[in-house]
VOBAPA-116157 format. One record per residue (C-alpha): residue number from 1; residue in three letters; x, y, z. Coordinates in Angstrom, 1 decimal, always signed. Example, Ala and Ser with C-alpha at 12.3 -4.5 7.8 and 13.67 -1.06 7.14 Angstrom:
num = 1, residu = Ala, X = +12.3, Y = -4.5, Z = +7.8 .
num = 2, residu = Ser, X = +13.7, Y = -1.1, Z = +7.1 .
END
This chain:
num = 1, residu = Met, X = +126.8, Y = -7.5, Z = -8.7 .
num = 2, residu = Lys, X = +124.4, Y = -6.5, Z = -6.1 .
num = 3, residu = Arg, X = +121.6, Y = -6.0, Z = -8.9 .
num = 4, residu = Cys, X = +122.6, Y = -9.4, Z = -10.5 .
num = 5, residu = Trp, X = +122.3, Y = -11.3, Z = -7.4 .
num = 6, residu = Pro, X = +118.5, Y = -11.9, Z = -7.3 .
num = 7, residu = Trp, X = +118.8, Y = -13.0, Z = -10.9 .
num = 8, residu = Leu, X = +121.1, Y = -15.2, Z = -10.2 .
num = 9, residu = Arg, X = +119.4, Y = -16.8, Z = -7.2 .
num = 10, residu = Ile, X = +116.4, Y = -17.3, Z = -9.5 .
num = 11, residu = Leu, X = +118.4, Y = -19.0, Z = -12.2 .
num = 12, residu = Gly, X = +120.1, Y = -21.1, Z = -9.8 .
num = 13, residu = Ala, X = +116.9, Y = -22.6, Z = -8.4 .
num = 14, residu = Leu, X = +115.4, Y = -22.8, Z = -12.0 .
num = 15, residu = Gly, X = +119.0, Y = -25.0, Z = -12.9 .
num = 16, residu = Ile, X = +118.4, Y = -27.3, Z = -9.9 .
num = 17, residu = Leu, X = +114.7, Y = -28.2, Z = -11.1 .
num = 18, residu = Gly, X = +115.4, Y = -28.3, Z = -14.8 .
num = 19, residu = Val, X = +118.0, Y = -31.0, Z = -13.9 .
num = 20, residu = Leu, X = +115.5, Y = -32.8, Z = -11.8 .
num = 21, residu = Val, X = +113.3, Y = -32.7, Z = -14.8 .
num = 22, residu = Trp, X = +115.7, Y = -33.5, Z = -17.0 .
num = 23, residu = Gln, X = +116.9, Y = -36.7, Z = -14.8 .
num = 24, residu = Leu, X = +113.4, Y = -38.0, Z = -13.4 .
num = 25, residu = Gly, X = +110.7, Y = -36.5, Z = -15.5 .
num = 26, residu = Thr, X = +107.8, Y = -34.3, Z = -14.6 .
num = 27, residu = Gly, X = +106.0, Y = -37.4, Z = -12.8 .
num = 28, residu = Ala, X = +107.8, Y = -36.9, Z = -9.6 .
num = 29, residu = Phe, X = +106.5, Y = -33.4, Z = -9.4 .
num = 30, residu = Leu, X = +103.0, Y = -34.2, Z = -10.6 .
num = 31, residu = Ala, X = +102.2, Y = -36.8, Z = -8.0 .
num = 32, residu = Gly, X = +103.5, Y = -34.4, Z = -5.2 .
num = 33, residu = Leu, X = +100.8, Y = -32.3, Z = -6.1 .
num = 34, residu = Arg, X = +98.0, Y = -34.8, Z = -6.5 .
num = 35, residu = Glu, X = +99.0, Y = -36.1, Z = -3.1 .
num = 36, residu = Val, X = +97.9, Y = -33.1, Z = -1.0 .
num = 37, residu = Asp, X = +94.5, Y = -33.7, Z = +0.2 .
num = 38, residu = Ala, X = +92.2, Y = -32.1, Z = +2.9 .
num = 39, residu = Gly, X = +93.9, Y = -34.0, Z = +5.9 .
num = 40, residu = Gly, X = +97.5, Y = -33.0, Z = +4.9 .
num = 41, residu = Ile, X = +96.2, Y = -29.3, Z = +4.9 .
num = 42, residu = Ala, X = +94.5, Y = -29.4, Z = +8.1 .
num = 43, residu = Ala, X = +97.7, Y = -31.0, Z = +9.6 .
num = 44, residu = Ala, X = +99.8, Y = -28.3, Z = +8.0 .
num = 45, residu = Leu, X = +97.5, Y = -25.5, Z = +9.3 .
num = 46, residu = Gly, X = +97.9, Y = -26.7, Z = +12.8 .
num = 47, residu = Ile, X = +101.5, Y = -27.6, Z = +12.8 .
num = 48, residu = Gly, X = +102.1, Y = -23.9, Z = +11.1 .
num = 49, residu = Phe, X = +100.4, Y = -22.4, Z = +13.8 .
num = 50, residu = Ala, X = +102.3, Y = -23.7, Z = +16.5 .
num = 51, residu = Thr, X = +105.5, Y = -23.2, Z = +14.7 .
num = 52, residu = Thr, X = +104.8, Y = -19.7, Z = +14.1 .
num = 53, residu = Val, X = +103.9, Y = -19.0, Z = +17.7 .
num = 54, residu = Phe, X = +107.3, Y = -20.7, Z = +18.7 .
num = 55, residu = Ser, X = +108.8, Y = -18.7, Z = +15.9 .
num = 56, residu = Ala, X = +107.0, Y = -15.1, Z = +17.1 .
num = 57, residu = Trp, X = +107.8, Y = -15.9, Z = +20.5 .
num = 58, residu = Arg, X = +111.7, Y = -16.2, Z = +19.9 .
num = 59, residu = Trp, X = +111.2, Y = -12.7, Z = +18.0 .
num = 60, residu = Cys, X = +109.8, Y = -11.0, Z = +21.1 .
num = 61, residu = Leu, X = +112.4, Y = -12.1, Z = +23.2 .
num = 62, residu = Val, X = +114.9, Y = -11.0, Z = +21.1 .
num = 63, residu = Ala, X = +113.2, Y = -7.9, Z = +20.2 .
num = 64, residu = Arg, X = +112.8, Y = -7.0, Z = +23.9 .
num = 65, residu = Arg, X = +116.3, Y = -7.5, Z = +25.1 .
num = 66, residu = Leu, X = +116.8, Y = -5.1, Z = +22.4 .
num = 67, residu = Ser, X = +114.6, Y = -2.3, Z = +24.3 .
num = 68, residu = Leu, X = +112.0, Y = -2.9, Z = +21.2 .
num = 69, residu = Arg, X = +108.4, Y = -3.1, Z = +22.1 .
num = 70, residu = Leu, X = +106.8, Y = -6.1, Z = +20.7 .
num = 71, residu = Ser, X = +103.8, Y = -8.5, Z = +21.8 .
num = 72, residu = Leu, X = +103.3, Y = -11.6, Z = +21.1 .
num = 73, residu = Pro, X = +99.7, Y = -11.5, Z = +19.1 .
num = 74, residu = Ser, X = +101.6, Y = -8.6, Z = +17.2 .
num = 75, residu = Ala, X = +104.5, Y = -10.8, Z = +16.4 .
num = 76, residu = Val, X = +102.5, Y = -13.5, Z = +15.6 .
num = 77, residu = Gly, X = +100.5, Y = -11.6, Z = +12.9 .
num = 78, residu = Glu, X = +103.6, Y = -10.0, Z = +11.4 .
num = 79, residu = Tyr, X = +105.1, Y = -13.5, Z = +11.3 .
num = 80, residu = Tyr, X = +102.2, Y = -14.9, Z = +9.5 .
num = 81, residu = Arg, X = +102.6, Y = -12.2, Z = +6.8 .
num = 82, residu = Ala, X = +106.6, Y = -12.6, Z = +6.5 .
num = 83, residu = Leu, X = +106.0, Y = -16.6, Z = +5.9 .
num = 84, residu = Phe, X = +103.2, Y = -16.0, Z = +3.1 .
num = 85, residu = Leu, X = +105.3, Y = -13.2, Z = +1.7 .
num = 86, residu = Asn, X = +108.8, Y = -15.8, Z = +1.5 .
num = 87, residu = Gly, X = +106.5, Y = -18.2, Z = +0.0 .
num = 88, residu = Val, X = +105.1, Y = -16.5, Z = -2.8 .
num = 89, residu = Leu, X = +108.0, Y = -14.1, Z = -3.7 .
num = 90, residu = Pro, X = +110.9, Y = -15.1, Z = -5.8 .
num = 91, residu = Ala, X = +113.7, Y = -14.1, Z = -3.0 .
num = 92, residu = Gly, X = +112.5, Y = -16.1, Z = -0.4 .
num = 93, residu = Val, X = +113.6, Y = -13.3, Z = +2.5 .
num = 94, residu = Leu, X = +111.6, Y = -10.4, Z = +1.2 .
num = 95, residu = Gly, X = +108.8, Y = -11.0, Z = +4.0 .
num = 96, residu = Asp, X = +111.5, Y = -11.0, Z = +6.8 .
num = 97, residu = Val, X = +113.0, Y = -7.9, Z = +5.3 .
num = 98, residu = Asn, X = +109.2, Y = -6.2, Z = +5.4 .
num = 99, residu = Arg, X = +108.7, Y = -7.5, Z = +8.8 .
num = 100, residu = Ala, X = +112.1, Y = -6.1, Z = +10.2 .
num = 101, residu = Val, X = +111.6, Y = -2.8, Z = +8.5 .
num = 102, residu = His, X = +108.0, Y = -2.4, Z = +9.6 .
num = 103, residu = His, X = +108.7, Y = -3.3, Z = +13.2 .
num = 104, residu = Gly, X = +111.8, Y = -0.8, Z = +13.2 .
num = 105, residu = Arg, X = +109.5, Y = +2.1, Z = +12.0 .
num = 106, residu = Glu, X = +107.0, Y = +1.5, Z = +14.5 .
num = 107, residu = Thr, X = +109.4, Y = +1.4, Z = +17.3 .
num = 108, residu = Gly, X = +111.6, Y = +4.4, Z = +15.9 .
num = 109, residu = Asp, X = +114.6, Y = +2.5, Z = +15.4 .
num = 110, residu = Val, X = +114.9, Y = +1.0, Z = +11.8 .
num = 111, residu = Pro, X = +118.8, Y = -0.2, Z = +12.6 .
num = 112, residu = Arg, X = +117.9, Y = -2.1, Z = +15.7 .
num = 113, residu = Gly, X = +114.5, Y = -3.6, Z = +14.3 .
num = 114, residu = Val, X = +116.5, Y = -5.1, Z = +11.4 .
num = 115, residu = Arg, X = +119.2, Y = -6.4, Z = +13.6 .
num = 116, residu = Ala, X = +116.2, Y = -8.1, Z = +15.9 .
num = 117, residu = Val, X = +115.4, Y = -10.1, Z = +13.1 .
num = 118, residu = Val, X = +118.5, Y = -11.0, Z = +11.9 .
num = 119, residu = Leu, X = +119.2, Y = -12.2, Z = +14.9 .
num = 120, residu = Glu, X = +116.2, Y = -14.2, Z = +15.4 .
num = 121, residu = Arg, X = +116.4, Y = -16.0, Z = +12.2 .
num = 122, residu = Thr, X = +120.1, Y = -16.5, Z = +13.0 .
num = 123, residu = Ala, X = +119.2, Y = -18.7, Z = +15.9 .
num = 124, residu = Gly, X = +116.9, Y = -20.6, Z = +13.8 .
num = 125, residu = Gln, X = +119.6, Y = -21.3, Z = +11.2 .
num = 126, residu = Ile, X = +122.2, Y = -22.2, Z = +14.2 .
num = 127, residu = Ala, X = +119.7, Y = -24.8, Z = +15.5 .
num = 128, residu = Val, X = +119.2, Y = -26.1, Z = +11.9 .
num = 129, residu = Ile, X = +123.1, Y = -26.2, Z = +11.6 .
num = 130, residu = Gly, X = +123.7, Y = -27.8, Z = +14.9 .
num = 131, residu = Ala, X = +121.4, Y = -30.7, Z = +14.1 .
num = 132, residu = Ser, X = +122.9, Y = -31.3, Z = +10.9 .
num = 133, residu = Val, X = +126.0, Y = -31.7, Z = +11.9 .
num = 134, residu = Ala, X = +124.8, Y = -34.3, Z = +14.8 .
num = 135, residu = Val, X = +123.3, Y = -36.1, Z = +11.9 .
num = 136, residu = Val, X = +126.7, Y = -36.1, Z = +9.9 .
num = 137, residu = Leu, X = +128.6, Y = -37.4, Z = +13.1 .
num = 138, residu = Ser, X = +126.2, Y = -39.9, Z = +14.3 .
num = 139, residu = Ala, X = +124.8, Y = -41.1, Z = +11.0 .
num = 140, residu = Pro, X = +127.6, Y = -40.7, Z = +8.3 .
num = 141, residu = Ser, X = +126.5, Y = -43.5, Z = +6.1 .
num = 142, residu = Val, X = +123.0, Y = -41.8, Z = +5.4 .
num = 143, residu = Val, X = +124.9, Y = -38.4, Z = +4.0 .
num = 144, residu = Pro, X = +126.5, Y = -38.6, Z = +0.4 .
num = 145, residu = Pro, X = +130.0, Y = -37.3, Z = +0.0 .
num = 146, residu = Pro, X = +128.7, Y = -33.6, Z = -1.5 .
num = 147, residu = Ile, X = +126.4, Y = -32.9, Z = +1.4 .
num = 148, residu = Asp, X = +128.5, Y = -34.2, Z = +4.5 .
num = 149, residu = Gly, X = +131.1, Y = -32.0, Z = +3.4 .
num = 150, residu = Val, X = +128.7, Y = -28.6, Z = +2.9 .
num = 151, residu = Val, X = +127.3, Y = -29.6, Z = +6.5 .
num = 152, residu = Thr, X = +130.7, Y = -29.9, Z = +8.1 .
num = 153, residu = Gly, X = +131.9, Y = -26.6, Z = +6.6 .
num = 154, residu = Ala, X = +129.0, Y = -24.8, Z = +7.7 .
num = 155, residu = Gly, X = +129.6, Y = -26.1, Z = +11.2 .
num = 156, residu = Ile, X = +133.1, Y = -24.8, Z = +11.2 .
num = 157, residu = Val, X = +132.1, Y = -21.4, Z = +9.8 .
num = 158, residu = Val, X = +129.5, Y = -20.9, Z = +12.6 .
num = 159, residu = Val, X = +131.8, Y = -21.9, Z = +15.4 .
num = 160, residu = Ala, X = +134.6, Y = -19.8, Z = +13.7 .
num = 161, residu = Leu, X = +132.1, Y = -16.9, Z = +13.7 .
num = 162, residu = Ala, X = +131.1, Y = -17.4, Z = +17.1 .
num = 163, residu = Leu, X = +134.9, Y = -17.0, Z = +18.5 .
num = 164, residu = Ile, X = +135.5, Y = -14.5, Z = +16.5 .
num = 165, residu = Leu, X = +132.4, Y = -12.5, Z = +18.0 .
num = 166, residu = Ile, X = +133.2, Y = -13.3, Z = +21.2 .
num = 167, residu = Val, X = +137.1, Y = -12.6, Z = +21.3 .
num = 168, residu = Thr, X = +136.3, Y = -9.1, Z = +19.5 .
num = 169, residu = Gly, X = +133.7, Y = -7.8, Z = +21.8 .
num = 170, residu = Met, X = +135.9, Y = -8.7, Z = +24.9 .
num = 171, residu = Thr, X = +138.7, Y = -6.7, Z = +23.2 .
num = 172, residu = Ala, X = +137.8, Y = -4.2, Z = +21.0 .
num = 173, residu = Gly, X = +133.8, Y = -3.6, Z = +21.4 .
num = 174, residu = Lys, X = +134.1, Y = -1.5, Z = +24.6 .
num = 175, residu = Arg, X = +136.5, Y = +0.9, Z = +22.5 .
num = 176, residu = Trp, X = +134.8, Y = +1.0, Z = +19.3 .
num = 177, residu = Ile, X = +131.6, Y = +1.8, Z = +20.6 .
num = 178, residu = His, X = +132.9, Y = +5.7, Z = +21.2 .
num = 179, residu = Ser, X = +135.0, Y = +5.6, Z = +17.9 .
num = 180, residu = Gly, X = +134.5, Y = +8.3, Z = +15.5 .
num = 181, residu = Ser, X = +134.5, Y = +5.8, Z = +12.8 .
num = 182, residu = Lys, X = +131.0, Y = +4.7, Z = +12.0 .
num = 183, residu = Trp, X = +131.8, Y = +1.4, Z = +10.8 .
num = 184, residu = Arg, X = +133.9, Y = +0.7, Z = +14.2 .
num = 185, residu = Arg, X = +130.7, Y = +2.2, Z = +15.9 .
num = 186, residu = Gly, X = +128.1, Y = +0.0, Z = +14.2 .
num = 187, residu = Phe, X = +130.3, Y = -3.0, Z = +14.5 .
num = 188, residu = Ala, X = +130.4, Y = -2.4, Z = +18.1 .
num = 189, residu = Val, X = +126.7, Y = -1.7, Z = +18.5 .
num = 190, residu = Thr, X = +126.4, Y = -5.0, Z = +16.5 .
num = 191, residu = Leu, X = +128.4, Y = -7.0, Z = +18.9 .
num = 192, residu = Ala, X = +126.4, Y = -5.6, Z = +22.0 .
num = 193, residu = Asp, X = +123.1, Y = -6.3, Z = +20.1 .
num = 194, residu = Val, X = +124.4, Y = -9.8, Z = +19.3 .
num = 195, residu = Arg, X = +125.3, Y = -10.5, Z = +23.1 .
num = 196, residu = Leu, X = +122.1, Y = -8.8, Z = +24.5 .
num = 197, residu = Gly, X = +119.6, Y = -10.8, Z = +22.1 .
num = 198, residu = Leu, X = +121.3, Y = -14.0, Z = +22.2 .
num = 199, residu = Leu, X = +124.1, Y = -14.6, Z = +24.5 .
num = 200, residu = Thr, X = +123.2, Y = -13.4, Z = +27.7 .
num = 201, residu = Lys, X = +121.7, Y = -15.9, Z = +30.3 .
num = 202, residu = Glu, X = +118.0, Y = -14.0, Z = +30.4 .
num = 203, residu = Thr, X = +118.2, Y = -14.8, Z = +26.5 .
num = 204, residu = Trp, X = +119.6, Y = -18.0, Z = +25.4 .
num = 205, residu = Pro, X = +117.8, Y = -20.6, Z = +27.1 .
num = 206, residu = Gly, X = +114.6, Y = -19.4, Z = +25.7 .
num = 207, residu = Val, X = +115.9, Y = -19.0, Z = +22.6 .
num = 208, residu = Ser, X = +117.3, Y = -22.2, Z = +22.3 .
num = 209, residu = Leu, X = +114.1, Y = -24.1, Z = +23.6 .
num = 210, residu = Leu, X = +111.8, Y = -22.2, Z = +21.0 .
num = 211, residu = Ser, X = +114.4, Y = -22.9, Z = +18.5 .
num = 212, residu = Ala, X = +114.4, Y = -26.6, Z = +18.9 .
num = 213, residu = Ala, X = +110.5, Y = -26.4, Z = +19.1 .
num = 214, residu = Thr, X = +110.4, Y = -24.9, Z = +16.0 .
num = 215, residu = Leu, X = +112.6, Y = -27.4, Z = +14.6 .
num = 216, residu = Ala, X = +110.5, Y = -29.8, Z = +15.6 .
num = 217, residu = Gly, X = +107.6, Y = -28.3, Z = +14.2 .
num = 218, residu = His, X = +109.1, Y = -28.1, Z = +10.4 .
num = 219, residu = Leu, X = +110.3, Y = -32.0, Z = +11.0 .
num = 220, residu = Ala, X = +106.4, Y = -32.8, Z = +11.9 .
num = 221, residu = Leu, X = +105.4, Y = -31.3, Z = +8.6 .
num = 222, residu = Phe, X = +108.0, Y = -33.1, Z = +6.9 .
num = 223, residu = Val, X = +106.8, Y = -36.5, Z = +8.5 .
num = 224, residu = Val, X = +103.2, Y = -35.6, Z = +7.1 .
num = 225, residu = Ala, X = +104.3, Y = -35.0, Z = +3.9 .
num = 226, residu = Ala, X = +106.3, Y = -38.2, Z = +3.7 .
num = 227, residu = Arg, X = +103.5, Y = -40.3, Z = +4.6 .
num = 228, residu = Ala, X = +101.1, Y = -38.3, Z = +2.2 .
num = 229, residu = Ala, X = +103.5, Y = -39.2, Z = -0.6 .
num = 230, residu = Gly, X = +103.4, Y = -43.0, Z = +0.6 .
num = 231, residu = Val, X = +106.9, Y = -43.4, Z = +2.2 .
num = 232, residu = Thr, X = +106.5, Y = -46.0, Z = +4.8 .
num = 233, residu = Ala, X = +110.1, Y = -46.1, Z = +6.4 .
num = 234, residu = Pro, X = +110.3, Y = -45.6, Z = +10.1 .
num = 235, residu = Val, X = +110.6, Y = -41.9, Z = +11.3 .
num = 236, residu = Gly, X = +114.0, Y = -42.5, Z = +12.7 .
num = 237, residu = Asp, X = +115.1, Y = -43.2, Z = +9.3 .
num = 238, residu = Leu, X = +113.7, Y = -40.0, Z = +8.0 .
num = 239, residu = Leu, X = +114.6, Y = -37.6, Z = +10.3 .
num = 240, residu = Pro, X = +118.4, Y = -37.4, Z = +9.5 .
num = 241, residu = Leu, X = +117.0, Y = -36.7, Z = +5.6 .
num = 242, residu = Met, X = +114.7, Y = -34.4, Z = +6.4 .
num = 243, residu = Ile, X = +117.1, Y = -32.2, Z = +8.9 .
num = 244, residu = Leu, X = +119.8, Y = -32.0, Z = +6.1 .
num = 245, residu = Ala, X = +116.5, Y = -31.1, Z = +3.5 .
num = 246, residu = Leu, X = +115.6, Y = -28.2, Z = +6.0 .
num = 247, residu = Leu, X = +119.5, Y = -27.1, Z = +5.7 .
num = 248, residu = Ala, X = +119.1, Y = -27.0, Z = +2.0 .
num = 249, residu = Met, X = +116.0, Y = -24.4, Z = +2.3 .
num = 250, residu = Gly, X = +118.3, Y = -22.1, Z = +4.0 .
num = 251, residu = Leu, X = +120.8, Y = -21.8, Z = +0.9 .
num = 252, residu = Pro, X = +120.5, Y = -18.7, Z = -1.2 .
num = 253, residu = Leu, X = +119.4, Y = -20.0, Z = -4.3 .
num = 254, residu = Asn, X = +115.8, Y = -20.8, Z = -4.0 .
num = 255, residu = Ile, X = +112.7, Y = -19.6, Z = -5.1 .
num = 256, residu = Gly, X = +110.3, Y = -19.1, Z = -2.3 .
num = 257, residu = Gly, X = +112.2, Y = -22.5, Z = -0.9 .
num = 258, residu = Trp, X = +112.0, Y = -24.6, Z = -4.2 .
num = 259, residu = Gly, X = +114.8, Y = -25.4, Z = -5.3 .
num = 260, residu = Pro, X = +117.5, Y = -26.6, Z = -3.5 .
num = 261, residu = Arg, X = +115.1, Y = -28.9, Z = -1.2 .
num = 262, residu = Glu, X = +114.1, Y = -30.9, Z = -4.0 .
num = 263, residu = Gly, X = +117.6, Y = -31.5, Z = -5.2 .
num = 264, residu = Val, X = +118.8, Y = -32.6, Z = -1.9 .
num = 265, residu = Cys, X = +115.6, Y = -35.0, Z = -1.1 .
num = 266, residu = Ala, X = +116.6, Y = -36.6, Z = -4.5 .
num = 267, residu = Leu, X = +120.0, Y = -37.2, Z = -3.5 .
num = 268, residu = Leu, X = +119.2, Y = -38.3, Z = +0.3 .
num = 269, residu = Phe, X = +116.5, Y = -40.6, Z = -0.7 .
num = 270, residu = Gly, X = +118.2, Y = -42.1, Z = -3.5 .
num = 271, residu = Ala, X = +121.6, Y = -42.7, Z = -1.3 .
num = 272, residu = Ala, X = +119.0, Y = -44.3, Z = +1.5 .
num = 273, residu = Gly, X = +117.4, Y = -46.6, Z = -1.2 .
num = 274, residu = Leu, X = +114.1, Y = -45.1, Z = -0.9 .
num = 275, residu = Gly, X = +114.2, Y = -43.6, Z = -4.7 .
num = 276, residu = Ser, X = +115.0, Y = -40.1, Z = -5.9 .
num = 277, residu = Ala, X = +111.7, Y = -39.6, Z = -7.7 .
num = 278, residu = Gln, X = +110.1, Y = -40.3, Z = -4.1 .
num = 279, residu = Gly, X = +112.6, Y = -37.9, Z = -2.6 .
num = 280, residu = Val, X = +111.3, Y = -35.0, Z = -4.8 .
num = 281, residu = Thr, X = +107.7, Y = -36.0, Z = -4.3 .
num = 282, residu = Val, X = +108.2, Y = -35.9, Z = -0.8 .
num = 283, residu = Ala, X = +109.6, Y = -32.4, Z = -1.2 .
num = 284, residu = Val, X = +107.0, Y = -31.0, Z = -3.5 .
num = 285, residu = Val, X = +104.3, Y = -32.1, Z = -1.1 .
num = 286, residu = Tyr, X = +106.2, Y = -30.3, Z = +1.9 .
num = 287, residu = Gly, X = +106.6, Y = -27.3, Z = -0.2 .
num = 288, residu = Val, X = +102.6, Y = -27.2, Z = -1.1 .
num = 289, residu = Leu, X = +101.7, Y = -27.8, Z = +2.8 .
num = 290, residu = Ala, X = +104.1, Y = -25.3, Z = +3.9 .
num = 291, residu = Leu, X = +102.3, Y = -22.6, Z = +1.6 .
num = 292, residu = Phe, X = +99.1, Y = -23.7, Z = +2.9 .
num = 293, residu = Ser, X = +100.3, Y = -23.2, Z = +6.5 .
num = 294, residu = Ser, X = +101.1, Y = -19.4, Z = +5.6 .
num = 295, residu = Leu, X = +97.9, Y = -18.5, Z = +4.3 .
num = 296, residu = Pro, X = +96.6, Y = -16.9, Z = +7.5 .
num = 297, residu = Gly, X = +99.5, Y = -14.2, Z = +6.5 .
num = 298, residu = Ala, X = +97.6, Y = -13.6, Z = +3.3 .
num = 299, residu = Gly, X = +94.4, Y = -12.4, Z = +5.5 .
num = 300, residu = Val, X = +96.5, Y = -10.3, Z = +8.0 .
num = 301, residu = Leu, X = +98.3, Y = -8.7, Z = +4.8 .
num = 302, residu = Leu, X = +94.9, Y = -8.1, Z = +3.2 .
num = 303, residu = Val, X = +93.8, Y = -6.4, Z = +7.0 .
num = 304, residu = Arg, X = +96.8, Y = -4.3, Z = +6.8 .
num = 305, residu = Ser, X = +96.1, Y = -3.3, Z = +3.1 .
num = 306, residu = Val, X = +92.7, Y = -2.3, Z = +4.3 .
num = 307, residu = Arg, X = +93.6, Y = -0.4, Z = +7.2 .
num = 308, residu = Ser, X = +96.8, Y = +1.5, Z = +5.6 .
num = 309, residu = His, X = +94.3, Y = +2.4, Z = +2.6 .
num = 310, residu = Arg, X = +91.9, Y = +4.2, Z = +5.2 .
num = 311, residu = Thr, X = +94.6, Y = +5.8, Z = +6.7 .
num = 312, residu = Glu, X = +95.6, Y = +7.5, Z = +3.6 .
num = 313, residu = Glu, X = +92.4, Y = +8.7, Z = +3.0 .
num = 314, residu = Lys, X = +91.9, Y = +10.6, Z = +5.9 .
num = 315, residu = Pro, X = +94.2, Y = +13.6, Z = +4.9 .
num = 316, residu = Asp, X = +92.5, Y = +14.2, Z = +1.6 .
num = 317, residu = Asp, X = +89.3, Y = +14.1, Z = +3.6 .
num = 318, residu = Arg, X = +90.5, Y = +17.2, Z = +5.7 .
num = 319, residu = Arg, X = +91.8, Y = +18.8, Z = +2.7 .
num = 320, residu = Glu, X = +88.5, Y = +18.8, Z = +0.8 .
num = 321, residu = Gly, X = +86.9, Y = +20.1, Z = +3.8 .
num = 322, residu = Arg, X = +85.1, Y = +17.2, Z = +5.3 .
num = 323, residu = Gly, X = +87.5, Y = +16.4, Z = +8.0 .
num = 324, residu = Asp, X = +85.9, Y = +18.8, Z = +10.3 .
num = 325, residu = Gln, X = +82.7, Y = +16.8, Z = +10.5 .
num = 326, residu = Thr, X = +84.4, Y = +13.6, Z = +11.0 .
num = 327, residu = Ala, X = +87.6, Y = +14.4, Z = +13.2 .
num = 328, residu = His, X = +85.3, Y = +15.8, Z = +16.2 .
num = 329, residu = Pro, X = +82.6, Y = +14.5, Z = +17.9 .
num = 330, residu = Ile, X = +80.8, Y = +17.5, Z = +17.9 .
num = 331, residu = Arg, X = +79.8, Y = +18.5, Z = +14.2 .
num = 332, residu = Arg, X = +80.5, Y = +22.4, Z = +13.3 .
num = 333, residu = Val, X = +78.1, Y = +23.7, Z = +11.1 .
num = 334, residu = Pro, X = +79.5, Y = +26.7, Z = +9.1 .
num = 335, residu = Arg, X = +77.9, Y = +29.6, Z = +9.3 .
num = 336, residu = Val, X = +76.1, Y = +32.1, Z = +6.9 .
num = 337, residu = Trp, X = +76.4, Y = +35.8, Z = +7.2 .
num = 338, residu = Val, X = +74.2, Y = +38.1, Z = +5.0 .
num = 339, residu = Ser, X = +75.7, Y = +41.5, Z = +3.8 .
num = 340, residu = Gly, X = +73.9, Y = +43.2, Z = +1.1 .
num = 341, residu = Arg, X = +73.7, Y = +40.9, Z = -2.1 .
num = 342, residu = Arg, X = +76.7, Y = +38.7, Z = -0.7 .
num = 343, residu = Arg, X = +76.3, Y = +35.7, Z = +1.4 .
num = 344, residu = His, X = +79.6, Y = +34.5, Z = +2.8 .
num = 345, residu = Arg, X = +80.0, Y = +30.8, Z = +4.2 .
num = 346, residu = Thr, X = +82.7, Y = +30.8, Z = +7.6 .
num = 347, residu = Asp, X = +84.3, Y = +27.9, Z = +9.5 .
num = 348, residu = Gly, X = +83.4, Y = +29.8, Z = +12.7 .
num = 349, residu = Thr, X = +86.6, Y = +31.4, Z = +13.3 .
num = 350, residu = Gly, X = +86.9, Y = +35.3, Z = +14.0 .
num = 351, residu = Ala, X = +89.5, Y = +36.2, Z = +11.4 .
num = 352, residu = Arg, X = +87.6, Y = +34.5, Z = +8.6 .
num = 353, residu = Arg, X = +84.6, Y = +36.2, Z = +9.6 .
num = 354, residu = Arg, X = +86.0, Y = +39.7, Z = +9.8 .
num = 355, residu = Arg, X = +87.7, Y = +38.8, Z = +6.4 .
num = 356, residu = Asp, X = +84.6, Y = +38.5, Z = +4.8 .
num = 357, residu = Leu, X = +82.8, Y = +41.1, Z = +6.3 .
num = 358, residu = Arg, X = +85.4, Y = +43.3, Z = +5.1 .
num = 359, residu = His, X = +85.2, Y = +42.2, Z = +1.6 .
num = 360, residu = Ala, X = +81.5, Y = +42.6, Z = +1.9 .
num = 361, residu = Gly, X = +82.0, Y = +46.6, Z = +2.8 .
num = 362, residu = Ala, X = +80.6, Y = +45.9, Z = +6.4 .
num = 363, residu = Gly, X = +81.6, Y = +48.1, Z = +9.5 .
num = 364, residu = Pro, X = +83.9, Y = +47.0, Z = +12.4 .
num = 365, residu = Phe, X = +80.7, Y = +45.4, Z = +14.1 .
num = 366, residu = Gly, X = +78.9, Y = +43.6, Z = +11.4 .
num = 367, residu = Met, X = +76.7, Y = +46.2, Z = +10.2 .
num = 368, residu = Pro, X = +76.7, Y = +47.5, Z = +6.7 .
num = 369, residu = His, X = +78.1, Y = +51.2, Z = +6.2 .
num = 370, residu = Arg, X = +75.6, Y = +53.8, Z = +5.6 .
END
């Protein structure tokens, strides 16, 4: 089942897109591609930079509370690279996986590095779920019946999990931290990291504020996409639809974010009287602009690849005998010793010199035997 799950995700996303093409045709998708212009790309790059900085800052707060070193410039670069990989690779989360493992290896604690990324991403999803629940409660008329049940269920699951974690941490967390079972010990460590990374008074205000700012950035990009697609409805009427579309992007049935977003936009825009085809067009424009906003991550990926390639070449240079000339500021020139008819190159070490002289038949002080 574990091996089949990536294929099921891809098939699910393709199935949603196929149904939309069957019902609405390809015109809505092609219109979304045509509506992307230079102004929209410039706005996407600016909004994308702001949201990436907010997200990377949130990651820094969580990682530092877990005693992991992470500077903001490094976090921004790693986040850009993760966003680009998420957008171009099928699974949609491989960039975050790479970011977590890479940071864990750099800090010497891969499990904690992975937990830091998971907690940071969880904080962002909780903000989206909370906003979606607020939309369902405040404007139930704009949410079709299949979607309102999903949103309500997601809110209940989040609250239930939070209560379970709090109760378990207060009752069994301290006892399980010294348990002989690696599963209980790992669960206790995870609970401790959740508390340190998200729930302490030094962390949750900043994480909440940055999550709200990140959500606002994504919604601003959605507004740009809607205006580029020709939607003239007031922003207040569009925001509930866009929040639910962002929630749909988190469903594990997407290809780089594509699939559920287009399906939910078609349902929501159709229910709001704006047209299902218009909703698909807005979703396509948003997807293209989001991909453009992550393009700086391609530059970061290229720079890291060049650096790693150079790092891998250095040990080979040493094995070929060129490392001594480049690794030290003073160039060591091999000496040439003449004994009879044989010439011997050495690296300057006494052992090599004596071995070559003995092989040439020399005496103990370098003079040939008479």
